[in-house]
Every structure is written in structure tokens, then in C-alpha cells.
BAMARTOR-8951 format. One record per residue (C-alpha): residue in one letter; x, y, z; residue number from 1. Coordinates in pm, 1 decimal. Each point is the difference from the previous one (the first is absolute). Layout:
BAMARTOR-8951
+------+----------+----------+----------+-----+
: rest :        X :        Y :        Z :  nr :
+------+----------+----------+----------+-----+
:    A :        X :        Y :        Z : NUM :
...
+------+----------+----------+----------+-----+
***
This chain:
BAMARTOR-8951
+------+----------+----------+----------+-----+
: rest :        X :        Y :        Z :  nr :
+------+----------+----------+----------+-----+
:    M :  14317.8 :  -7745.2 :   3680.8 :   1 :
:    N :   -118.1 :    325.4 :    158.7 :   2 :
:    I :    105.5 :     -5.9 :    364.9 :   3 :
:    K :   -261.2 :    264.6 :     83.9 :   4 :
:    Q :   -271.9 :   -250.4 :    -92.1 :   5 :
:    D :    142.2 :   -269.8 :    227.2 :   6 :
:    K :   -104.0 :     65.0 :    360.3 :   7 :
:    T :    244.5 :   -250.8 :    150.3 :   8 :
:    M :    298.6 :    146.2 :   -183.2 :   9 :
:    M :   -101.9 :    355.4 :     87.8 :  10 :
:    E :    -30.6 :    -91.4 :    367.7 :  11 :
:    Y :    344.5 :   -160.5 :     -5.7 :  12 :
:    L :    148.9 :    301.1 :   -180.8 :  13 :
:    I :   -141.2 :    241.8 :    257.8 :  14 :
:    A :    116.8 :   -220.2 :    288.9 :  15 :
:    S :    351.0 :    -18.7 :   -147.3 :  16 :
:    A :     15.8 :    377.5 :    -40.2 :  17 :
:    K :   -104.4 :     47.0 :    363.2 :  18 :
:    K :    259.9 :   -254.6 :    112.4 :  19 :
:    T :    279.8 :    179.9 :   -185.3 :  20 :
:    N :   -116.1 :    333.4 :    141.5 :  21 :
:    N :     -2.1 :   -142.6 :    354.0 :  22 :
:    N :    350.3 :   -138.0 :    -53.4 :  23 :
:    L :    122.5 :    346.7 :    -99.4 :  24 :
:    Q :   -169.1 :    156.7 :    303.6 :  25 :
:    N :    169.9 :   -255.8 :    224.1 :  26 :
:    L :    331.3 :     83.6 :   -166.1 :  27 :
:    A :    -49.7 :    366.7 :     79.0 :  28 :
:    M :    -69.3 :    -73.5 :    367.8 :  29 :
:    T :    295.5 :   -239.4 :     28.2 :  30 :
:    T :    229.3 :    252.9 :   -164.4 :  31 :
:    A :   -113.2 :    276.6 :    233.3 :  32 :
:    N :     75.9 :   -210.5 :    308.0 :  33 :
:    T :    337.6 :   -137.8 :   -108.2 :  34 :
:    G :     98.8 :    326.3 :   -166.2 :  35 :
:    Q :    -59.5 :    202.2 :    316.1 :  36 :
:    Q :    205.6 :   -239.7 :    211.3 :  37 :
:    D :    285.0 :     -7.6 :   -253.1 :  38 :
:    F :     -3.8 :    378.6 :    -12.0 :  39 :
:    L :     15.8 :     29.1 :    379.0 :  40 :
:    N :    286.1 :   -251.0 :     14.8 :  41 :
:    V :    203.5 :    202.3 :   -248.8 :  42 :
:    I :    -72.3 :    322.9 :    188.3 :  43 :
:    N :     97.6 :   -159.8 :    330.2 :  44 :
:    E :    328.9 :   -112.1 :   -151.2 :  45 :
:    A :     72.3 :    349.9 :   -129.5 :  46 :
:    Y :    -90.5 :    133.4 :    343.1 :  47 :
:    L :    243.9 :   -237.6 :    167.0 :  48 :
:    Q :    283.0 :     83.5 :   -239.4 :  49 :
:    T :    -30.0 :    376.1 :     36.5 :  50 :
:    S :    -61.6 :     -9.7 :    374.6 :  51 :
:    T :    313.1 :   -200.4 :     68.7 :  52 :
:    G :    212.1 :    194.8 :   -245.4 :  53 :
:    A :     57.6 :   -307.6 :   -216.7 :  54 :
:    K :    -96.7 :    202.6 :   -306.8 :  55 :
:    S :    -45.7 :    362.4 :    -83.9 :  56 :
:    Y :   -364.5 :     88.2 :    -24.3 :  57 :
:    S :     31.0 :     78.8 :   -371.6 :  58 :
:    Q :    142.5 :   -345.5 :    -72.6 :  59 :
:    A :   -263.6 :   -162.6 :    221.5 :  60 :
:    I :   -272.8 :    176.4 :   -198.1 :  61 :
:    I :    138.0 :   -115.9 :   -335.2 :  62 :
:    D :     40.7 :   -356.5 :    126.8 :  63 :
:    A :   -353.8 :      1.5 :    140.8 :  64 :
:    I :   -146.9 :    120.1 :   -329.0 :  65 :
:    N :    189.2 :   -268.8 :   -192.3 :  66 :
:    K :   -115.0 :   -270.8 :    241.7 :  67 :
:    I :   -361.8 :    110.8 :    -22.6 :  68 :
:    G :     34.9 :     -8.0 :   -377.7 :  69 :
:    N :    157.4 :   -345.5 :     10.6 :  70 :
:    K :   -280.0 :   -135.4 :    216.8 :  71 :
:    G :   -274.2 :    170.6 :   -197.1 :  72 :
:    A :   -362.3 :    -96.9 :     50.2 :  73 :
:    I :     24.6 :   -366.5 :     97.1 :  74 :
:    V :   -272.4 :   -263.0 :     12.0 :  75 :
:    E :     72.3 :   -293.7 :    230.6 :  76 :
:    Y :   -201.7 :   -317.9 :    -50.3 :  77 :
:    P :    -85.0 :   -245.8 :    281.6 :  78 :
:    S :    277.0 :   -227.4 :   -130.9 :  79 :
:    G :    251.8 :    276.2 :     72.3 :  80 :
:    H :     65.0 :     66.8 :   -368.1 :  81 :
:    K :     42.7 :    372.0 :    -69.4 :  82 :
:    V :    -50.6 :    189.2 :   -325.4 :  83 :
:    T :    -31.6 :    366.3 :    -90.4 :  84 :
:    L :   -345.0 :    151.8 :    -32.9 :  85 :
:    E :     50.8 :     47.0 :   -375.4 :  86 :
:    T :     76.0 :   -370.5 :    -41.9 :  87 :
:    A :   -285.4 :   -112.1 :    224.8 :  88 :
:    A :   -257.8 :    222.8 :   -169.9 :  89 :
:    R :    101.7 :   -106.7 :   -349.4 :  90 :
:    M :     13.3 :   -365.4 :    101.8 :  91 :
:    N :   -349.7 :      6.1 :    150.3 :  92 :
:    I :   -158.7 :    184.4 :   -290.9 :  93 :
:    V :    164.4 :   -207.2 :   -274.0 :  94 :
:    T :    -55.7 :   -329.9 :    179.9 :  95 :
:    G :   -359.7 :     89.9 :     85.3 :  96 :
:    I :    -82.3 :     84.6 :   -361.1 :  97 :
:    N :    171.4 :   -312.0 :   -136.3 :  98 :
:    Q :   -171.4 :   -229.4 :    248.8 :  99 :
:    T :   -338.2 :    150.7 :    -84.1 : 100 :
:    C :     55.4 :    -48.3 :   -373.7 : 101 :
:    G :    105.1 :   -359.7 :     57.5 : 102 :
:    K :   -301.0 :    -77.1 :    217.5 : 103 :
:    L :   -240.4 :    147.9 :   -255.9 : 104 :
:    Q :    151.2 :   -223.4 :   -269.8 : 105 :
:    Q :    -40.4 :   -301.1 :    228.0 : 106 :
:    M :   -362.7 :     89.9 :     72.5 : 107 :
:    R :    -60.7 :     31.7 :   -372.7 : 108 :
:    A :    146.2 :   -347.6 :    -62.3 : 109 :
:    E :   -206.9 :   -154.7 :    280.2 : 110 :
:    E :   -318.3 :    155.3 :   -139.6 : 111 :
:    M :     73.5 :   -169.9 :   -334.4 : 112 :
:    N :     97.0 :   -325.5 :    176.7 : 113 :
:    W :    352.7 :     21.4 :   -142.8 : 114 :
:    D :    263.4 :   -171.3 :    210.4 : 115 :
:    L :    313.8 :    102.4 :   -188.2 : 116 :
:    M :    180.4 :    335.2 :     19.0 : 117 :
:    E :    291.7 :    120.8 :   -213.6 : 118 :
:    L :    268.9 :    201.1 :    178.8 : 119 :
:    T :    160.4 :    303.5 :   -158.7 : 120 :
:    A :    377.6 :     29.5 :    -39.6 : 121 :
:    H :    252.3 :    281.4 :    -13.0 : 122 :
:    S :    375.7 :     35.3 :    -24.1 : 123 :
:    G :    185.5 :     81.5 :    318.5 : 124 :
:    A :   -228.3 :   -209.0 :    220.6 : 125 :
:    R :    139.4 :   -104.1 :    335.8 : 126 :
:    P :    163.3 :   -346.9 :    -17.9 : 127 :
:    S :   -269.2 :   -168.5 :    211.2 : 128 :
:    H :   -267.6 :    117.2 :   -245.7 : 129 :
:    E :    184.9 :    -93.6 :   -318.0 : 130 :
:    K :    -80.0 :   -369.4 :     43.2 : 131 :
:    W :   -376.8 :     48.0 :    -25.8 : 132 :
:    Q :    -56.0 :    319.7 :   -200.0 : 133 :
:    G :   -178.8 :    -43.1 :   -333.4 : 134 :
:    K :   -129.8 :   -346.4 :     92.3 : 135 :
:    I :   -345.1 :   -148.0 :     67.6 : 136 :
:    V :   -145.9 :    -33.8 :    351.1 : 137 :
:    S :   -289.5 :   -216.6 :    113.2 : 138 :
:    L :   -218.0 :    165.2 :    264.1 : 139 :
:    S :   -112.4 :   -342.3 :    121.5 : 140 :
:    G :    349.8 :   -151.1 :     -9.9 : 141 :
:    K :    -44.8 :   -242.5 :   -292.7 : 142 :
:    D :    295.0 :   -217.5 :    -95.2 : 143 :
:    G :    209.8 :    120.1 :   -292.1 : 144 :
:    Y :    -25.7 :    365.3 :     96.5 : 145 :
:    L :    146.5 :    230.2 :    259.6 : 146 :
:    S :   -197.5 :     29.3 :    322.9 : 147 :
:    L :    -70.3 :    314.6 :    201.6 : 148 :
:    K :    255.5 :   -126.8 :    250.7 : 149 :
:    D :    261.8 :    -34.9 :   -275.3 : 150 :
:    I :    -23.6 :    372.2 :    -79.7 : 151 :
:    G :    -22.1 :    108.1 :    363.5 : 152 :
:    Y :   -344.2 :    154.2 :    -40.7 : 153 :
:    G :    -93.4 :    170.5 :    327.1 : 154 :
:    E :    360.5 :     18.1 :    121.3 : 155 :
:    I :    191.4 :    325.1 :     45.2 : 156 :
:    T :    276.6 :   -104.0 :   -239.7 : 157 :
:    G :   -218.7 :   -189.9 :   -246.2 : 158 :
:    F :   -241.8 :     77.8 :   -280.7 : 159 :
:    K :   -190.6 :    323.5 :     75.3 : 160 :
:    G :    219.3 :     48.1 :    305.4 : 161 :
:    I :    201.8 :    308.8 :     87.2 : 162 :
:    N :    114.0 :    189.2 :   -310.8 : 163 :
:    C :   -101.2 :   -282.9 :   -234.5 : 164 :
:    Y :    -99.8 :    132.3 :   -343.0 : 165 :
:    H :   -115.4 :   -331.4 :   -144.1 : 166 :
:    D :   -363.3 :    -49.1 :    -89.6 : 167 :
:    W :   -215.0 :   -282.4 :   -137.0 : 168 :
:    R :   -300.2 :    -49.6 :   -223.0 : 169 :
:    P :   -245.4 :   -285.6 :    -65.4 : 170 :
:    Y :    144.6 :   -259.9 :   -236.1 : 171 :
:    Y :   -199.3 :   -241.6 :   -214.6 : 172 :
:    K :    163.2 :   -341.5 :    -24.9 : 173 :
:    G :    145.0 :    -62.3 :   -344.7 : 174 :
:    S :     20.3 :    364.1 :   -107.3 : 175 :
:    S :    334.8 :    152.3 :    -94.5 : 176 :
:    K :    219.0 :    130.9 :    280.8 : 177 :
:    T :    136.7 :    352.4 :      9.4 : 178 :
:    Y :    358.2 :   -121.0 :     50.9 : 179 :
:    S :    177.3 :   -307.9 :   -129.5 : 180 :
:    N :    251.2 :   -180.8 :    219.8 : 181 :
:    D :    284.3 :    133.8 :   -216.8 : 182 :
:    E :   -125.8 :    357.0 :     40.6 : 183 :
:    L :    -22.5 :    -38.7 :    376.0 : 184 :
:    E :    348.1 :   -150.1 :     19.6 : 185 :
:    K :    142.2 :    283.0 :   -209.0 : 186 :
:    M :   -179.2 :    256.9 :    215.4 : 187 :
:    N :    134.2 :   -152.3 :    321.5 : 188 :
:    D :    354.7 :    -16.4 :   -135.5 : 189 :
:    E :      2.1 :    356.2 :   -134.9 : 190 :
:    K :    315.0 :    192.1 :     92.5 : 191 :
:    V :    101.9 :    364.8 :    -18.0 : 192 :
:    T :    340.8 :    165.6 :      6.3 : 193 :
:    Y :     73.8 :    246.4 :    278.3 : 194 :
:    N :    344.4 :    157.4 :     34.8 : 195 :
:    G :    143.1 :   -272.6 :   -221.7 : 196 :
:    K :   -147.6 :   -286.5 :    202.1 : 197 :
:    Q :   -276.9 :   -241.0 :   -100.4 : 198 :
:    I :   -278.4 :    -16.3 :    259.6 : 199 :
:    T :   -361.3 :   -118.0 :      2.1 : 200 :
:    K :   -288.6 :    241.9 :    -47.3 : 201 :
:    Y :   -104.3 :    -71.0 :    358.6 : 202 :
:    E :    345.6 :     90.0 :    132.2 : 203 :
:    A :     -5.7 :    319.4 :   -207.1 : 204 :
:    K :   -338.0 :     90.1 :    146.5 : 205 :
:    Q :    132.0 :    -49.8 :    353.5 : 206 :
:    I :    294.3 :    230.7 :    -74.8 : 207 :
:    Q :   -244.4 :    259.7 :   -132.5 : 208 :
:    R :   -212.6 :    -23.1 :    315.1 : 209 :
:    S :    310.0 :     40.6 :    216.2 : 210 :
:    I :    105.3 :    317.9 :   -181.7 : 211 :
:    E :   -356.0 :    134.8 :     22.6 : 212 :
:    R :      8.6 :    -51.0 :    377.9 : 213 :
:    Q :    330.2 :    186.0 :     16.8 : 214 :
:    I :   -146.0 :    291.5 :   -196.5 : 215 :
:    R :   -299.7 :     19.6 :    234.0 : 216 :
:    Q :    239.9 :      0.9 :    293.9 : 217 :
:    D :    206.7 :    276.8 :   -159.6 : 218 :
:    K :   -314.2 :    209.8 :    -44.7 : 219 :
:    K :    -91.3 :    -41.2 :    366.7 : 220 :
:    N :    346.9 :    103.2 :    115.2 : 221 :
:    I :      1.6 :    303.1 :   -229.0 : 222 :
:    A :   -348.0 :    105.9 :    113.1 : 223 :
:    G :    106.7 :    -12.4 :    363.9 : 224 :
:    L :    315.0 :    205.4 :    -54.3 : 225 :
:    Q :   -190.5 :    255.1 :   -206.1 : 226 :
:    G :   -237.0 :     29.9 :    293.6 : 227 :
:    V :    291.2 :     95.6 :    225.6 : 228 :
:    L :    105.3 :    276.7 :   -238.0 : 229 :
:    T :   -349.4 :    144.8 :    -27.5 : 230 :
:    S :    -54.8 :     -3.2 :    377.3 : 231 :
:    T :    341.8 :    129.3 :    108.6 : 232 :
:    T :    105.4 :    360.2 :    -58.2 : 233 :
:    N :    218.5 :     96.0 :    295.0 : 234 :
:    N :    271.1 :   -263.2 :     17.3 : 235 :
:    N :    267.9 :     21.7 :   -263.5 : 236 :
:    K :    183.1 :   -313.7 :    116.6 : 237 :
:    L :   -312.3 :   -214.2 :    -26.4 : 238 :
:    I :    -85.3 :    146.4 :   -340.0 : 239 :
:    E :    352.0 :    -64.3 :   -129.7 : 240 :
:    E :     13.0 :   -360.2 :    123.4 : 241 :
:    T :   -351.2 :    -68.7 :   -128.0 : 242 :
:    R :     87.8 :    132.7 :   -344.9 : 243 :
:    T :    306.8 :   -223.7 :     -7.0 : 244 :
:    E :   -206.3 :   -305.1 :     95.1 : 245 :
:    L :   -269.0 :     98.5 :   -250.9 : 246 :
:    A :    261.6 :     15.6 :   -275.3 : 247 :
:    K :    112.9 :   -354.7 :     86.7 : 248 :
:    K :   -355.1 :   -137.1 :      1.0 : 249 :
:    T :    -82.1 :    177.8 :   -326.3 : 250 :
:    L :    308.2 :   -154.4 :   -159.7 : 251 :
:    Q :   -114.8 :   -345.6 :    113.9 : 252 :
:    Y :   -346.8 :     69.5 :   -138.9 : 253 :
:    N :    133.0 :    104.2 :   -340.9 : 254 :
:    T :    231.1 :   -302.8 :     -8.1 : 255 :
:    H :   -288.0 :   -237.9 :     70.1 : 256 :
:    K :   -218.5 :    171.5 :   -261.2 : 257 :
:    R :    268.5 :    -48.6 :   -264.3 : 258 :
:    E :     41.6 :   -360.4 :    113.9 : 259 :
:    L :   -373.7 :    -62.2 :    -43.2 : 260 :
:    D :     -8.2 :    165.6 :   -342.8 : 261 :
:    G :    298.4 :   -210.0 :   -107.8 : 262 :
:    L :   -161.1 :   -321.9 :    120.5 : 263 :
:    I :   -329.9 :     75.0 :   -174.5 : 264 :
:    E :    178.9 :     75.7 :   -325.6 : 265 :
:    Q :    213.4 :   -315.2 :     13.0 : 266 :
:    I :   -277.8 :   -244.5 :     86.8 : 267 :
:    S :   -271.7 :    176.8 :   -204.4 : 268 :
:    S :   -220.0 :     45.0 :    304.0 : 269 :
:    K :   -237.8 :    281.7 :     91.7 : 270 :
:    K :     26.5 :    262.3 :    271.7 : 271 :
:    D :   -289.3 :    -12.5 :    244.8 : 272 :
:    N :    -20.6 :    342.0 :    163.6 : 273 :
:    T :   -253.2 :   -126.1 :    253.8 : 274 :
:    R :    284.4 :   -201.7 :    151.9 : 275 :
:    L :    203.7 :    318.9 :     50.1 : 276 :
:    F :   -269.4 :    182.8 :    195.8 : 277 :
:    I :     50.9 :     74.4 :    369.8 : 278 :
:    V :   -259.2 :     86.5 :    262.6 : 279 :
:    E :    224.8 :    188.5 :    243.7 : 280 :
:    K :    -61.5 :    372.3 :     20.4 : 281 :
:    Y :    227.3 :    177.5 :    245.4 : 282 :
:    D :   -178.4 :    307.8 :    127.6 : 283 :
:    N :    176.9 :    284.7 :    175.4 : 284 :
:    K :   -154.6 :    -92.6 :    335.1 : 285 :
:    T :    163.0 :   -344.1 :      1.4 : 286 :
:    I :    342.6 :    134.9 :    -93.3 : 287 :
:    S :    -33.9 :    293.6 :    236.6 : 288 :
:    N :    -77.3 :   -227.8 :    294.4 : 289 :
:    I :    312.8 :   -205.5 :    -64.8 : 290 :
:    T :    205.6 :    318.5 :    -22.4 : 291 :
:    K :   -146.3 :    138.9 :    321.7 : 292 :
:    L :     63.1 :   -325.9 :    182.1 : 293 :
:    A :    365.8 :    -21.8 :    -95.2 : 294 :
:    N :     59.9 :    369.7 :     61.2 : 295 :
:    K :   -171.4 :     -0.7 :    340.4 : 296 :
:    Y :    210.3 :   -279.0 :    144.1 : 297 :
:    N :    327.3 :     63.7 :   -181.8 : 298 :
:    N :    283.9 :   -110.5 :    231.8 : 299 :
:    S :   -223.9 :     14.8 :    309.9 : 300 :
:    D :     16.5 :   -242.8 :    294.7 : 301 :
:    I :   -288.6 :   -241.1 :     56.6 : 302 :
:    I :   -103.6 :   -200.7 :    305.8 : 303 :
:    G :   -252.4 :   -279.7 :     38.2 : 304 :
:    L :    -90.5 :    -80.2 :   -360.6 : 305 :
:    K :     38.6 :   -333.4 :   -173.8 : 306 :
:    V :      2.7 :     21.6 :   -379.5 : 307 :
:    N :     66.1 :   -307.9 :   -214.2 : 308 :
:    D :    112.3 :   -188.4 :    313.6 : 309 :
:    V :    256.2 :    270.1 :     83.5 : 310 :
:    E :    -56.9 :    174.4 :    333.6 : 311 :
:    I :     54.3 :    375.4 :      0.2 : 312 :
:    K :     87.5 :    196.2 :    310.5 : 313 :
:    E :   -226.3 :    304.0 :    -37.2 : 314 :
:    I :   -257.4 :    150.6 :   -234.6 : 315 :
:    G :   -187.7 :    322.0 :    -49.3 : 316 :
:    E :   -352.2 :     42.1 :   -132.7 : 317 :
:    H :    -53.4 :   -265.5 :   -266.9 : 318 :
:    I :   -121.5 :    153.7 :   -322.6 : 319 :
:    I :   -139.6 :   -324.5 :   -143.9 : 320 :
:    S :   -269.2 :    -51.6 :    264.9 : 321 :
:    R :   -101.7 :    364.2 :    -31.5 : 322 :
:    T :     -5.6 :     15.1 :   -379.4 : 323 :
:    Y :   -142.1 :   -338.6 :    -94.4 : 324 :
:    G :   -229.2 :    -60.8 :    294.9 : 325 :
:    K :    171.1 :   -326.5 :     92.0 : 326 :
:    K :    -33.6 :    -74.6 :    371.7 : 327 :
:    V :    356.8 :    -25.3 :    127.3 : 328 :
:    R :    103.8 :     -5.6 :    365.9 : 329 :
:    F :    336.2 :    147.5 :     92.0 : 330 :
:    R :    169.1 :     86.8 :    326.5 : 331 :
:    R :    -68.5 :    358.4 :    100.2 : 332 :
:    C :    309.4 :    217.9 :    -28.5 : 333 :
:    R :    107.2 :    357.6 :    -59.0 : 334 :
:    R :    -83.7 :    186.6 :   -319.5 : 335 :
:    Y :    267.9 :    142.5 :   -227.5 : 336 :
+------+----------+----------+----------+-----+
***
């Protein structure tokens, strides 16, 4: 069937594309709001530490860069659940495409007055999906078949939910099925060996995702520290401490890369470089502002400021409100 010749399908396809695009635009706005607040919180903490003499300004800078890297660009959903921007973007695109494909197949079946749909199957499926993958579903809920409720259609964790790669296609009653019960059972019970231990394909996939997250985090930390080095030329102590920290983070990064390569080789998986991509770009202005902040208030006394529920005695001109345009009211006091 040529989708271009079907007006209803084309309208749905266009609507789905617009919906996914709107979701991504909303993600960008959410990230900007939460990211700015997280950034200001980290800067305020660095400000507090250097102002009270709790840390040297060079150590406060390095800690601030690492914390900004650890937080990254975060998307917070109404439920309170937080994920990185990379995860949220990928999740919305993949889920949007999969849901659209599934709906088009359903529309095709309804046009032909076919009630039955055959689900696809793949190894490494999450446990809650193993019980229904590869089986037959009745759109109307006929006895003897799975119902839409049985597969969680329309639910976040069900069929065509978040990060679900299963699909379906119209099935004619009495025709041969793609998978036999024995094949499905074997697929669900498939094991792999990792570091001498037998684990399921799903467990192996979760380990791979965990290492990929660690590598993305390593990249963010390294990018931030490199930003310090490129924006700082007149402080040997800061440069020396930053290089030491950068060496540690680079070692962690290389260790995690080897760990991922070893896992992929042992479980015969594939490396997905799109899962190793990061969106953070640390420009010199960002790093320079952190450096200026810590340097300006290094070991100074502060009065009248409350940062992270800690009241400070005295402050000078606050660089954050001046640099980032955030309206902040502080008690008037002498300049340094």
C-alpha cells in the first residue's frame, strides 16, 4: 500500500511528526529553565565556599565544573522524574517513530477489516514484554487471543510505550505464525556470558546502557576541565590542579571505554555511538565566569547573603546577577 495515496494515513503521519517536533521543542524549553537554575545553584555554592575560605578558589572552580558536568542538561517531567537531555531526546524520537509505525499498521488492518495483529519478537526484551511478544492480539478483544489491555497498549511501560521496539502487523487467522512457541521460549531464555557469569540478554543490555551513561558523564567532565585550561592562562596553581583532575577523569573515561568494548565483544552486541554523544559544550565565557567568581571572592568576608540555606555575613558585588541577568536582591555593602 502506498501511504502517499491514502489521505487518512498521510494526515496521521504529518500530525505525528508535528507532535514529536513539539515534544522536542518543549524539551528544549524545560532544559533551558532547569539547566539555568542548576547552573546558578552550583555557582552559588562555589561562591559560598570561596567566600568563607572553606576551599581555595582553584579547588572550588574544579569542583564546580565537575558538578555542572554531573548535572548536565536535565529534563524534569511533571512526575519529578529526571533524565539527561540526550536520553530524553532519543527516547522521544525513537518512541514517536515506533508509535507512528504501529498506528499506521493498525489503520491498515482496520481498513481491511482485520481484527488480528501479530506482534514482533526480539531477544533481550524486558521481562514484562517477554510474555506477549511474538503472539497474536485481537483489536476487539476476542476470546482466545491477547487483548490490547494484556499488552499494555497505550501505557508508558507497555506495547509501543517508552523505548519499546516491538511492532505488529495484520494477521490472517489460520496463516502460519512468524515464531513458534518453542522459538519464543528459547528466545526468552537466551543467556550470554559476561566476565564468567551467565546473565540474560536483557541484563547484559542494562549493563551496556549503564556503561554508556558513564562514558557520557566522563566526556562531560573532561569537556568542562578542558574549558578551564583554555580559559585560564595566568594562574599556575589552577592550571596544575586542573591538569591533575583532568588526568583522573581521562583515566576513568579510558577505563569505561575498555569496559564497554569488552562487554560488546563478550556478548556479541553492537556499539551504538549515538548513545555516547553529549550535548554539553563548555565555552570560554562559562568557564571564565566561574573563574572570575571564585577569584573575586577568594577568602573574603560576606554579610547578609543566604545561599543554600546558609546565611553569610557580608557580600560584595554579586557577579551572577550582573553576568546572567538574573534579578537578585542583596543587602547593600562595601565593594572590594
